[in-house]
N, C-alpha and C positions, 0 to 999 in steps of 0.2 A: 555613613556618607558614601563610602566606597561601593556598597551594595546598591545604593540608589542609582549610581552611574550604570551599573550592570543592568539593573531592572529597566532603566529607561533607554538602554541601548546607546548611551553616549560614549564617546572616546574617553579612555582613561586620561588622567592628568598628564601622564608621561607620553601621550600620543598613541599608545598601544591600542590594538583592537579590543573591543569588549567581548565578553563571552557570547552574547547574542550575535554579534557580527561574525565571529569565528564560526559559530555553529551554522549560521545561515550560509556562509561561504562553503563550508564542507557539504552541507545539504545540496546546494546548487551543483557542486562538482559530482556528487553521487548521482543526482538526477540526470545529469548529462551523460555520465557513464552508463546509466541504466537505459537511457534512450538509444545510445549507440549499440548496446547489447541487444535491444529489442528490434532494431532496424531490419535485420534479415527476415523477420516474421511479419513486418508491417503491422505491428500491434501496439496500441497505446498502453501506457501504464494503467489507465482506468479499466480498459478491457482486460488486461492481465489480472488486475485485482478481482474482477468479477469472475473470471475463469478459475482463478485459484480458489475463490470462495466456494464456487459450485463444486469444484473437484473435492475440496475438503469436507463440505457439509452435505453433498449429494443434491439430488433433485429437490427443488424448492419453488414455492410461489414467488412470482415477481415481487410482490410486496415484501416478502421476507428477505429477498436478495437486496432490495432497496434499503431495508432496515440494517442489514449486516454491513452494507457498504457506506451507510450514513449519507446517502444521496437521495435526491427527490425522485419520486416514481417516474417522472418524465425522463429524467437523466438515465435511470435504470433501463427504461424502454430503449433509449438510443444506444446504450452500451450493448444490450442484448441484440438489438438489430444488427449492430456491427459484427458481433460474434456469430450470429446466425448467417449473415451474408457470406461469411468465410468458412461455414460448416464447422465452427468451433463449439457451438452450442445450438440447441434446438428447443423450441417451445412445443408444448402439447397440452391439450385440455386436461384439467384435473378430473379424473373419473368420479370423484366424490362431490364435486361442486362445478356445475356447468358454467358458472360465471367466472371461475378462476382459471388462471393459466400457470402451468408449471414450466420450469426451464431446467435444462440439464446439459452437461458436457457431452459432446459427441465423442466417438472413438478417435476421430481425427483431432479434436480439441485436446483430448488426453495425451495424444502423441506429441502434439506441438508444445503443450505445457511441459512435458518431460524434457524436450529439447531445450526449451527456454530455461528450465531449472538448472540443467547441466551447464549451459552457457553462463547464466548469471552467477551460479555457484563458483565457477572458475574466476569470473571477474571480481566477485566479492572477495574471494580468497586472495586474489592478487592484491587488491587494495588493502585489506586489513592485515595481510601478512607482512606489510611494511612496518607494523607495530610489533614490539616484543610481546610475547605471550602474556606477561603480567599486565601490560598496558591494555591489551585486548580484553582481558578479564575485567579490569577496572572499568573500561569504557562500557562493556556490556552491562555490568552491575549498575553503573550510573544511569545509563539510558533506560534500563528496565525500571529503576526507581522513578525517574522522571515520567516515563510513560504511565506507570501505575498511578502516580499522583495526579496526572492530567486526566486520566480516565475516571478516577474517583471524584474529581472536581466536576467533570462533565456529568457523571451520574447524579451527583448531588444537585446540580443545576437543573436536571430534567425532572426531578421529583416535584409533585404539586405542593 
């Protein structure tokens, strides 16, 4: 019965927050801190995700970027438009397929990404350093397990 309350997001009988409530509250706080950290570069979290993906995986087709980001092709186009308007990424024709477009990080984009990584790393370190090292390790283990379970559920759901 106790787990049913957690699964449904209801308050515990003693009035305490449920696990989902606590998790969502922490996630909101972290998103807010992330937005503040990104403010000097005037970049959205979705644009940053695309920039990081391109930096990590290299030049790719727009369709592959869309797949990696798990967003609709139209949304990917909008994100790339925003990156391109700020000289953080550029499109170019695919030399092997005239119908396809490739997208890649510019030199300026790589530089900005490095600055953001440094700033976010400092902010993340400040936030998580408030926990003792053993709690940090436990939290990382728990979140990895949860993430992996969610991914395997998503993968199973996408199979025919």
